[in-house]
N, CA, C and O atoms as CSV, one atom per row, in Angstrom:
chain,resi,resn,atom,element,x,y,z
A,1,MET,N,N,0.876,-1.037,-0.133
A,1,MET,CA,C,0.056,0.053,-0.258
A,1,MET,C,C,0.963,1.053,0.071
A,1,MET,O,O,1.828,1.026,0.946
A,2,VAL,N,N,0.634,2.096,-0.851
A,2,VAL,CA,C,1.331,3.372,-0.824
A,2,VAL,C,C,0.761,4.486,0.379
A,2,VAL,O,O,-0.399,4.876,0.513
A,3,SER,N,N,1.821,4.816,1.103
A,3,SER,CA,C,1.418,5.607,2.076
A,3,SER,C,C,1.619,7.380,1.597
A,3,SER,O,O,2.591,7.783,0.958
A,4,ARG,N,N,0.602,8.163,2.018
A,4,ARG,CA,C,0.627,9.556,1.518
A,4,ARG,C,C,0.625,10.291,2.699
A,4,ARG,O,O,-0.066,9.838,3.612
A,5,GLY,N,N,1.453,11.678,2.957
A,5,GLY,CA,C,1.171,12.216,3.939
A,5,GLY,C,C,0.307,13.181,3.667
A,5,GLY,O,O,-0.268,13.235,2.579
A,6,GLU,N,N,0.111,14.090,4.672
A,6,GLU,CA,C,-1.009,15.384,4.434
A,6,GLU,C,C,-0.946,16.149,3.130
A,6,GLU,O,O,-1.935,16.288,2.410
A,7,LEU,N,N,0.230,16.631,2.854
A,7,LEU,CA,C,0.378,17.453,1.652
A,7,LEU,C,C,0.121,16.529,0.434
A,7,LEU,O,O,-0.561,16.888,-0.526
A,8,GLU,N,N,0.611,15.522,0.520
A,8,GLU,CA,C,0.641,14.339,-0.790
A,8,GLU,C,C,-0.984,14.123,-0.818
A,8,GLU,O,O,-1.363,14.161,-1.988
A,9,GLN,N,N,-1.719,13.978,-0.193
A,9,GLN,CA,C,-2.877,13.643,-0.047
A,9,GLN,C,C,-3.869,14.717,-0.543
A,9,GLN,O,O,-4.823,14.371,-1.239
A,10,ARG,N,N,-3.659,16.115,-0.181
A,10,ARG,CA,C,-4.395,17.100,-0.600
A,10,ARG,C,C,-3.881,17.666,-1.971
A,10,ARG,O,O,-4.608,18.460,-2.569
A,11,VAL,N,N,-2.612,17.287,-2.526
A,11,VAL,CA,C,-2.307,17.387,-4.111
A,11,VAL,C,C,-2.990,16.343,-4.999
A,11,VAL,O,O,-3.367,16.599,-6.143
A,12,MET,N,N,-3.133,15.094,-4.376
A,12,MET,CA,C,-3.871,14.105,-4.972
A,12,MET,C,C,-5.230,14.287,-5.036
A,12,MET,O,O,-5.813,13.680,-5.934
A,13,GLU,N,N,-5.910,15.018,-4.254
A,13,GLU,CA,C,-7.529,15.409,-4.033
A,13,GLU,C,C,-7.380,16.487,-5.433
A,13,GLU,O,O,-8.057,16.144,-6.403
A,14,ILE,N,N,-6.589,17.683,-5.579
A,14,ILE,CA,C,-6.578,18.573,-6.339
A,14,ILE,C,C,-6.398,17.979,-7.924
A,14,ILE,O,O,-7.104,18.532,-8.768
A,15,LEU,N,N,-5.652,17.075,-8.302
A,15,LEU,CA,C,-5.369,16.280,-9.414
A,15,LEU,C,C,-6.755,15.375,-9.665
A,15,LEU,O,O,-7.211,15.061,-10.765
A,16,TRP,N,N,-7.296,15.043,-8.361
A,16,TRP,CA,C,-8.473,14.019,-8.931
A,16,TRP,C,C,-9.532,14.974,-9.450
A,16,TRP,O,O,-10.273,14.700,-10.394
A,17,GLU,N,N,-9.558,16.300,-8.658
A,17,GLU,CA,C,-11.051,17.038,-8.789
A,17,GLU,C,C,-10.958,17.816,-10.322
A,17,GLU,O,O,-11.950,18.315,-10.854
A,18,SER,N,N,-9.783,17.824,-10.843
A,18,SER,CA,C,-9.655,18.452,-12.030
A,18,SER,C,C,-9.761,17.519,-13.304
A,18,SER,O,O,-9.374,16.351,-13.335
A,19,SER,N,N,-10.396,18.272,-14.441
A,19,SER,CA,C,-10.707,17.603,-15.480
A,19,SER,C,C,-9.545,17.562,-16.509
A,19,SER,O,O,-9.635,17.003,-17.602
A,20,GLU,N,N,-8.455,18.205,-16.056
A,20,GLU,CA,C,-7.454,18.362,-17.185
A,20,GLU,C,C,-6.079,18.016,-16.379
A,20,GLU,O,O,-6.089,17.717,-15.185
A,21,SER,N,N,-5.162,18.075,-16.992
A,21,SER,CA,C,-3.641,18.038,-16.160
A,21,SER,C,C,-3.227,19.326,-15.877
A,21,SER,O,O,-3.434,20.359,-16.514
A,22,ARG,N,N,-2.417,19.090,-14.511
A,22,ARG,CA,C,-2.326,20.716,-13.975
A,22,ARG,C,C,-0.288,20.780,-13.896
A,22,ARG,O,O,0.435,19.786,-13.834
A,23,SER,N,N,0.013,21.727,-13.915
A,23,SER,CA,C,1.248,22.122,-13.878
A,23,SER,C,C,1.625,22.242,-12.105
A,23,SER,O,O,0.715,22.164,-11.279
A,24,VAL,N,N,2.863,22.409,-11.756
A,24,VAL,CA,C,3.257,22.596,-10.477
A,24,VAL,C,C,2.773,24.037,-10.225
A,24,VAL,O,O,2.228,24.275,-9.147
A,25,ALA,N,N,2.953,25.153,-11.264
A,25,ALA,CA,C,2.171,26.167,-11.027
A,25,ALA,C,C,0.702,26.240,-10.583
A,25,ALA,O,O,0.222,26.824,-9.611
A,26,ASP,N,N,0.110,25.503,-11.534
A,26,ASP,CA,C,-1.529,25.367,-10.958
A,26,ASP,C,C,-1.841,24.931,-9.573
A,26,ASP,O,O,-2.622,25.357,-8.722
A,27,VAL,N,N,-0.947,23.899,-9.611
A,27,VAL,CA,C,-1.364,23.179,-7.983
A,27,VAL,C,C,-1.027,23.956,-6.919
A,27,VAL,O,O,-1.635,24.017,-5.851
A,28,HIS,N,N,0.362,24.793,-7.366
A,28,HIS,CA,C,0.621,25.789,-6.073
A,28,HIS,C,C,-0.061,26.790,-5.982
A,28,HIS,O,O,-0.100,27.294,-4.859
A,29,ALA,N,N,-0.896,27.501,-7.156
A,29,ALA,CA,C,-1.924,28.388,-6.833
A,29,ALA,C,C,-2.986,27.721,-6.093
A,29,ALA,O,O,-3.297,28.536,-5.224
A,30,ILE,N,N,-3.547,26.919,-5.992
A,30,ILE,CA,C,-4.495,26.236,-5.542
A,30,ILE,C,C,-4.261,26.019,-3.909
A,30,ILE,O,O,-5.053,26.364,-3.033
A,31,MET,N,N,-3.182,25.464,-3.748
A,31,MET,CA,C,-2.889,25.377,-2.453
A,31,MET,C,C,-2.582,26.445,-1.533
A,31,MET,O,O,-2.833,26.447,-0.328
A,32,ASN,N,N,-1.961,27.448,-2.271
A,32,ASN,CA,C,-1.851,28.819,-1.481
A,32,ASN,C,C,-3.049,29.616,-1.147
A,32,ASN,O,O,-2.946,30.576,-0.385
A,33,GLU,N,N,-4.307,29.240,-1.729
A,33,GLU,CA,C,-5.281,29.887,-1.339
A,33,GLU,C,C,-5.923,29.162,-0.062
A,33,GLU,O,O,-6.932,29.579,0.506
A,34,GLU,N,N,-5.088,27.836,0.375
A,34,GLU,CA,C,-5.498,27.458,1.369
A,34,GLU,C,C,-4.459,27.623,2.637
A,34,GLU,O,O,-4.788,27.731,3.818
A,35,ARG,N,N,-3.166,27.614,2.119
A,35,ARG,CA,C,-2.085,27.983,3.016
A,35,ARG,C,C,-0.826,28.193,2.245
A,35,ARG,O,O,-0.732,27.751,1.100
A,36,GLU,N,N,0.327,28.968,2.922
A,36,GLU,CA,C,1.138,29.435,2.203
A,36,GLU,C,C,2.306,28.076,2.193
A,36,GLU,O,O,2.687,27.385,3.138
A,37,LEU,N,N,2.659,28.026,0.812
A,37,LEU,CA,C,3.744,26.705,0.686
A,37,LEU,C,C,4.855,27.286,-0.566
A,37,LEU,O,O,4.568,28.006,-1.523
A,38,ALA,N,N,5.875,26.848,-0.286
A,38,ALA,CA,C,6.731,27.172,-1.409
A,38,ALA,C,C,6.808,26.531,-2.435
A,38,ALA,O,O,6.750,25.308,-2.304
A,39,TYR,N,N,6.972,27.118,-3.874
A,39,TYR,CA,C,6.800,26.416,-4.921
A,39,TYR,C,C,7.268,25.258,-5.116
A,39,TYR,O,O,6.700,24.360,-5.738
A,40,THR,N,N,8.626,25.194,-4.455
A,40,THR,CA,C,9.568,23.975,-4.519
A,40,THR,C,C,8.962,22.934,-3.820
A,40,THR,O,O,9.147,21.749,-4.097
A,41,THR,N,N,8.096,23.419,-2.738
A,41,THR,CA,C,7.742,22.074,-1.794
A,41,THR,C,C,6.480,21.453,-2.759
A,41,THR,O,O,6.368,20.228,-2.817
A,42,VAL,N,N,5.645,22.218,-3.426
A,42,VAL,CA,C,4.676,21.646,-4.123
A,42,VAL,C,C,5.488,20.921,-5.341
A,42,VAL,O,O,5.050,19.792,-5.564
A,43,MET,N,N,6.326,21.228,-5.987
A,43,MET,CA,C,7.032,20.565,-6.837
A,43,MET,C,C,7.661,19.342,-6.477
A,43,MET,O,O,7.706,18.367,-7.227
A,44,THR,N,N,8.219,19.391,-5.161
A,44,THR,CA,C,8.627,18.103,-4.520
A,44,THR,C,C,7.646,17.007,-4.429
A,44,THR,O,O,7.873,15.877,-4.864
A,45,VAL,N,N,6.585,17.354,-3.872
A,45,VAL,CA,C,5.597,16.564,-3.653
A,45,VAL,C,C,4.853,16.113,-4.855
A,45,VAL,O,O,4.324,15.010,-4.728
A,46,LEU,N,N,4.681,16.755,-6.070
A,46,LEU,CA,C,4.126,16.319,-7.362
A,46,LEU,C,C,5.110,15.120,-7.767
A,46,LEU,O,O,4.647,13.999,-7.981
A,47,ASP,N,N,6.605,15.414,-7.876
A,47,ASP,CA,C,7.581,14.459,-8.025
A,47,ASP,C,C,7.698,13.251,-7.351
A,47,ASP,O,O,8.140,12.238,-7.893
A,48,ARG,N,N,7.227,13.317,-5.891
A,48,ARG,CA,C,7.087,12.073,-5.220
A,48,ARG,C,C,6.317,11.405,-5.441
A,48,ARG,O,O,6.573,10.202,-5.389
A,49,LEU,N,N,4.970,11.859,-5.801
A,49,LEU,CA,C,3.655,11.338,-6.301
A,49,LEU,C,C,3.725,10.626,-7.657
A,49,LEU,O,O,3.001,9.671,-7.938
A,50,ALA,N,N,4.675,11.171,-8.505
A,50,ALA,CA,C,5.135,10.676,-9.665
A,50,ALA,C,C,5.686,9.505,-9.478
A,50,ALA,O,O,5.147,8.586,-10.094
A,51,LYS,N,N,6.866,9.164,-8.622
A,51,LYS,CA,C,7.781,8.502,-8.587
A,51,LYS,C,C,6.961,7.041,-7.734
A,51,LYS,O,O,7.255,5.863,-7.940
A,52,LYS,N,N,5.998,7.504,-6.860
A,52,LYS,CA,C,5.270,6.481,-6.140
A,52,LYS,C,C,4.253,5.907,-7.265
A,52,LYS,O,O,3.486,5.082,-6.768
A,53,GLY,N,N,4.093,6.074,-8.324
A,53,GLY,CA,C,3.072,5.873,-9.314
A,53,GLY,C,C,1.449,6.231,-9.221
A,53,GLY,O,O,0.466,5.738,-9.774
A,54,LEU,N,N,1.610,7.252,-8.323
A,54,LEU,CA,C,0.158,7.708,-7.918
A,54,LEU,C,C,-0.107,8.814,-9.120
A,54,LEU,O,O,-1.274,9.014,-9.457
A,55,ALA,N,N,0.845,9.453,-9.696
A,55,ALA,CA,C,0.556,10.407,-10.605
A,55,ALA,C,C,1.383,10.619,-12.102
A,55,ALA,O,O,2.597,10.816,-12.169
A,56,ARG,N,N,0.732,10.561,-12.938
A,56,ARG,CA,C,1.734,10.708,-14.304
A,56,ARG,C,C,1.947,11.972,-14.644
A,56,ARG,O,O,1.221,12.924,-14.359
A,57,ARG,N,N,3.096,11.996,-15.347
A,57,ARG,CA,C,3.477,13.345,-15.785
A,57,ARG,C,C,3.957,13.548,-17.230
A,57,ARG,O,O,4.430,12.550,-17.772
A,58,GLU,N,N,3.906,14.705,-17.945
A,58,GLU,CA,C,4.091,14.738,-19.251
A,58,GLU,C,C,4.854,16.107,-19.214
A,58,GLU,O,O,4.412,17.094,-18.627
A,59,LEU,N,N,6.028,16.074,-19.890
A,59,LEU,CA,C,6.484,17.526,-20.452
A,59,LEU,C,C,5.869,18.281,-21.512
A,59,LEU,O,O,6.110,17.975,-22.680
A,60,VAL,N,N,4.960,19.412,-21.177
A,60,VAL,CA,C,4.493,20.106,-22.067
A,60,VAL,C,C,5.124,21.568,-22.165
A,60,VAL,O,O,4.975,22.307,-21.192
A,61,ASN,N,N,5.743,21.977,-23.159
A,61,ASN,CA,C,6.243,23.312,-23.209
A,61,ASN,C,C,7.439,23.668,-22.073
A,61,ASN,O,O,7.581,24.789,-21.584
A,62,ARG,N,N,8.101,22.732,-21.816
A,62,ARG,CA,C,9.026,22.978,-20.758
A,62,ARG,C,C,8.528,22.894,-19.445
A,62,ARG,O,O,9.258,23.221,-18.509
A,63,ALA,N,N,7.169,22.424,-19.220
A,63,ALA,CA,C,6.562,22.452,-18.014
A,63,ALA,C,C,6.059,20.907,-17.573
A,63,ALA,O,O,5.563,20.295,-18.519
A,64,TRP,N,N,6.092,20.334,-16.582
A,64,TRP,CA,C,5.610,19.004,-16.275
A,64,TRP,C,C,3.802,19.228,-16.084
A,64,TRP,O,O,3.340,20.103,-15.353
A,65,GLN,N,N,3.208,18.558,-16.641
A,65,GLN,CA,C,1.778,18.497,-16.490
A,65,GLN,C,C,1.517,17.195,-15.570
A,65,GLN,O,O,2.077,16.128,-15.821
A,66,TYR,N,N,0.770,17.331,-14.664
A,66,TYR,CA,C,0.358,16.105,-13.584
A,66,TYR,C,C,-1.041,15.538,-13.945
A,66,TYR,O,O,-1.915,16.281,-14.391
A,67,GLU,N,N,-1.216,14.385,-13.772
A,67,GLU,CA,C,-2.701,13.720,-13.286
A,67,GLU,C,C,-2.488,12.628,-13.040
A,67,GLU,O,O,-1.541,11.919,-13.381
A,68,PRO,N,N,-3.791,12.307,-12.124
A,68,PRO,CA,C,-3.774,11.031,-11.340
A,68,PRO,C,C,-3.207,9.813,-12.284
A,68,PRO,O,O,-3.356,9.925,-13.501
A,69,ALA,N,N,-2.604,8.731,-11.779
A,69,ALA,CA,C,-2.337,7.744,-12.558
A,69,ALA,C,C,-3.731,6.817,-12.694
A,69,ALA,O,O,-4.048,6.225,-13.726
A,70,ASP,N,N,-4.449,6.813,-11.522
A,70,ASP,CA,C,-5.914,6.041,-11.579
A,70,ASP,C,C,-6.968,7.165,-10.919
A,70,ASP,O,O,-6.682,8.083,-10.151
A,71,PRO,N,N,-8.036,6.868,-11.364
A,71,PRO,CA,C,-9.192,7.583,-10.472
A,71,PRO,C,C,-9.214,6.915,-8.795
A,71,PRO,O,O,-8.903,5.828,-8.309
A,72,GLN,N,N,-9.739,8.159,-8.274
A,72,GLN,CA,C,-9.852,8.155,-6.741
A,72,GLN,C,C,-10.174,6.952,-6.312
A,72,GLN,O,O,-9.362,6.242,-5.720
A,73,HIS,N,N,-11.698,6.503,-6.629
A,73,HIS,CA,C,-12.124,5.205,-6.321
A,73,HIS,C,C,-11.496,4.186,-6.431
A,73,HIS,O,O,-11.782,3.286,-5.641
A,74,ALA,N,N,-10.479,3.960,-7.378
A,74,ALA,CA,C,-9.729,2.807,-7.485
A,74,ALA,C,C,-8.481,2.596,-6.562
A,74,ALA,O,O,-8.115,1.540,-6.046
A,75,VAL,N,N,-7.845,3.974,-6.461
A,75,VAL,CA,C,-6.735,3.989,-5.432
A,75,VAL,C,C,-7.095,3.585,-4.142
A,75,VAL,O,O,-6.342,2.933,-3.418
A,76,VAL,N,N,-8.559,4.059,-3.737
A,76,VAL,CA,C,-9.094,3.800,-2.635
A,76,VAL,C,C,-9.394,2.304,-2.126
A,76,VAL,O,O,-9.014,1.780,-1.079
A,77,ALA,N,N,-10.207,1.746,-3.191
A,77,ALA,CA,C,-10.559,0.161,-3.143
A,77,ALA,C,C,-9.317,-0.386,-3.011
A,77,ALA,O,O,-9.199,-1.201,-2.096
A,78,ARG,N,N,-8.081,-0.086,-3.877
A,78,ARG,CA,C,-6.849,-0.965,-3.862
A,78,ARG,C,C,-6.263,-0.904,-2.541
A,78,ARG,O,O,-5.673,-1.925,-2.188
A,79,GLU,N,N,-6.296,0.134,-1.679
A,79,GLU,CA,C,-5.739,0.584,-0.478
A,79,GLU,C,C,-6.219,-0.344,0.485
A,79,GLU,O,O,-5.524,-1.072,1.193
A,80,MET,N,N,-7.785,-0.244,0.453
A,80,MET,CA,C,-8.723,-1.043,1.176
A,80,MET,C,C,-8.339,-2.346,1.281
A,80,MET,O,O,-8.073,-2.929,2.332
A,81,ALA,N,N,-8.310,-2.861,0.019
A,81,ALA,CA,C,-7.925,-4.216,-0.393
A,81,ALA,C,C,-6.586,-4.814,0.387
A,81,ALA,O,O,-6.587,-5.807,1.115
A,82,ALA,N,N,-5.388,-3.939,0.049
A,82,ALA,CA,C,-3.964,-4.304,0.516
A,82,ALA,C,C,-4.211,-4.243,2.156
A,82,ALA,O,O,-3.712,-5.209,2.734
A,83,LEU,N,N,-4.858,-3.330,2.976
A,83,LEU,CA,C,-5.271,-3.397,4.298
A,83,LEU,C,C,-5.790,-4.609,4.839
A,83,LEU,O,O,-5.342,-5.314,5.743
A,84,LEU,N,N,-6.766,-4.726,4.163
A,84,LEU,CA,C,-7.506,-6.296,4.609
A,84,LEU,C,C,-6.614,-7.638,4.306
A,84,LEU,O,O,-6.651,-8.712,4.907
A,85,ALA,N,N,-5.860,-7.278,3.270
A,85,ALA,CA,C,-5.179,-8.671,3.087
A,85,ALA,C,C,-4.102,-8.892,3.835
A,85,ALA,O,O,-3.560,-9.991,3.720
A,86,GLY,N,N,-3.625,-8.038,4.640
A,86,GLY,CA,C,-2.508,-8.202,5.664
A,86,GLY,C,C,-3.103,-8.518,7.130
A,86,GLY,O,O,-2.372,-8.449,8.117
A,87,LEU,N,N,-4.511,-8.881,7.228
A,87,LEU,CA,C,-4.896,-9.078,8.378
A,87,LEU,C,C,-5.021,-10.630,8.470
A,87,LEU,O,O,-5.074,-11.271,7.420
A,88,ARG,N,N,-5.066,-11.219,9.585
A,88,ARG,CA,C,-5.756,-12.517,10.165
A,88,ARG,C,C,-6.951,-12.782,9.572
A,88,ARG,O,O,-7.678,-11.817,9.337
A,89,PRO,N,N,-7.300,-13.818,9.292
A,89,PRO,CA,C,-8.875,-13.756,8.575
A,89,PRO,C,C,-9.922,-13.526,9.540
A,89,PRO,O,O,-10.981,-13.058,9.122
A,90,ALA,N,N,-9.768,-13.822,10.947
A,90,ALA,CA,C,-10.717,-13.620,11.862
A,90,ALA,C,C,-10.884,-12.165,11.910
A,90,ALA,O,O,-11.961,-11.573,11.836
A,91,VAL,N,N,-9.591,-11.584,12.055
A,91,VAL,CA,C,-9.810,-9.888,11.966
A,91,VAL,C,C,-10.300,-9.332,11.122
A,91,VAL,O,O,-11.134,-8.449,11.321
A,92,ARG,N,N,-9.808,-9.797,9.669
A,92,ARG,CA,C,-10.622,-9.379,8.575
A,92,ARG,C,C,-12.111,-9.348,8.517
A,92,ARG,O,O,-12.774,-8.424,8.046
A,93,THR,N,N,-12.607,-10.535,9.083
A,93,THR,CA,C,-13.946,-10.783,8.818
A,93,THR,C,C,-14.581,-9.608,9.703
A,93,THR,O,O,-15.399,-8.783,9.295
A,94,GLU,N,N,-13.965,-9.707,11.183
A,94,GLU,CA,C,-14.486,-8.673,12.227
A,94,GLU,C,C,-14.572,-7.372,11.413
A,94,GLU,O,O,-15.697,-6.883,11.313
A,95,ALA,N,N,-13.435,-6.675,10.754
A,95,ALA,CA,C,-13.154,-5.687,10.413
A,95,ALA,C,C,-14.385,-5.371,9.346
A,95,ALA,O,O,-15.021,-4.328,9.497
A,96,LEU,N,N,-14.683,-6.194,8.373
A,96,LEU,CA,C,-15.695,-6.259,7.187
A,96,LEU,C,C,-17.107,-6.396,7.934
A,96,LEU,O,O,-18.105,-6.028,7.315
A,97,VAL,N,N,-17.219,-6.816,9.005
A,97,VAL,CA,C,-18.741,-6.798,9.628
A,97,VAL,C,C,-18.729,-5.197,10.258
A,97,VAL,O,O,-19.708,-4.491,10.019
A,98,GLU,N,N,-17.710,-4.706,10.984
A,98,GLU,CA,C,-17.869,-3.370,11.425
A,98,GLU,C,C,-17.944,-2.393,10.422
A,98,GLU,O,O,-18.592,-1.375,10.663
A,99,LEU,N,N,-17.218,-2.574,9.003
A,99,LEU,CA,C,-17.647,-1.793,8.220
A,99,LEU,C,C,-19.040,-1.619,7.598
A,99,LEU,O,O,-19.586,-0.588,7.203
A,100,SER,N,N,-19.474,-2.879,7.611
A,100,SER,CA,C,-20.726,-3.069,6.857
A,100,SER,C,C,-21.908,-2.249,8.017
A,100,SER,O,O,-23.038,-1.993,7.602
A,101,LYS,N,N,-21.665,-2.033,8.886
A,101,LYS,CA,C,-22.588,-1.535,10.098
A,101,LYS,C,C,-22.715,-0.208,9.876
A,101,LYS,O,O,-23.677,0.488,10.203
A,102,SER,N,N,-21.466,0.226,9.162
A,102,SER,CA,C,-21.451,1.883,8.903
A,102,SER,C,C,-22.141,2.405,7.582
A,102,SER,O,O,-22.450,3.571,7.335
A,103,LEU,N,N,-22.291,1.448,6.898
A,103,LEU,CA,C,-22.586,1.489,5.570
A,103,LEU,C,C,-24.251,2.114,5.399
A,103,LEU,O,O,-25.124,1.360,5.829
A,104,SER,N,N,-24.676,3.355,4.834
A,104,SER,CA,C,-25.776,3.814,4.725
A,104,SER,C,C,-26.551,3.055,3.822
A,104,SER,O,O,-25.870,2.459,2.988
A,105,ASP,N,N,-28.031,2.863,3.720
A,105,ASP,CA,C,-28.685,2.092,2.771
A,105,ASP,C,C,-28.192,2.442,1.213
A,105,ASP,O,O,-28.283,1.592,0.327
A,106,GLU,N,N,-27.826,3.365,1.046
A,106,GLU,CA,C,-27.364,3.803,-0.705
A,106,GLU,C,C,-26.344,3.345,-0.863
A,106,GLU,O,O,-26.148,3.004,-2.030
A,107,ASP,N,N,-25.326,3.116,0.002
A,107,ASP,CA,C,-24.034,2.427,0.095
A,107,ASP,C,C,-24.286,0.871,-0.365
A,107,ASP,O,O,-23.707,0.252,-1.257
A,108,ARG,N,N,-25.346,0.422,0.533
A,108,ARG,CA,C,-25.499,-0.998,0.574
A,108,ARG,C,C,-26.073,-1.484,-0.850
A,108,ARG,O,O,-25.762,-2.525,-1.429
A,109,ALA,N,N,-27.041,-0.433,-1.318
A,109,ALA,CA,C,-27.762,-0.636,-2.715
A,109,ALA,C,C,-26.905,-0.695,-3.745
A,109,ALA,O,O,-27.160,-1.420,-4.707
A,110,ALA,N,N,-25.574,0.189,-3.680
A,110,ALA,CA,C,-24.706,0.318,-4.601
A,110,ALA,C,C,-23.868,-0.952,-4.764
A,110,ALA,O,O,-23.528,-1.455,-5.835
A,111,LEU,N,N,-23.567,-1.426,-3.428
A,111,LEU,CA,C,-22.842,-2.824,-3.272
A,111,LEU,C,C,-23.655,-3.954,-3.975
A,111,LEU,O,O,-23.183,-4.799,-4.736
A,112,HIS,N,N,-24.802,-3.839,-3.638
A,112,HIS,CA,C,-25.808,-5.132,-4.331
A,112,HIS,C,C,-25.893,-4.935,-5.703
A,112,HIS,O,O,-25.668,-5.887,-6.451
A,113,ALA,N,N,-26.227,-3.679,-6.215
A,113,ALA,CA,C,-26.341,-3.383,-7.909
A,113,ALA,C,C,-25.110,-3.701,-8.425
A,113,ALA,O,O,-25.184,-3.759,-9.653
A,114,SER,N,N,-23.960,-3.943,-7.989
A,114,SER,CA,C,-22.372,-4.035,-8.776
A,114,SER,C,C,-22.220,-5.391,-9.011
A,114,SER,O,O,-21.202,-5.812,-9.559
């Protein structure tokens, strides 16, 4: 399972929320509306996300453009499956039972429809 810190998580959310790829400058501008960060910090975070395989990048007009490697739901599902796979069978079952108790009727209907 790939771990993400707070900054990496927020940058991924920005990428997931976007319908197009984003440059470091784009992400930096959005992040600076929330809190002041150095441009180089955002650049480093995006570079790390690309190296972890969570983001893809392409060089366009001498600037890297970033986009998510996978949709958010696929990443979350993969991480949940990896977390559950590392548990003893009894604990995994108990965890799934607890999770099922927290699901809304809408969530249950979506699971049964798929």
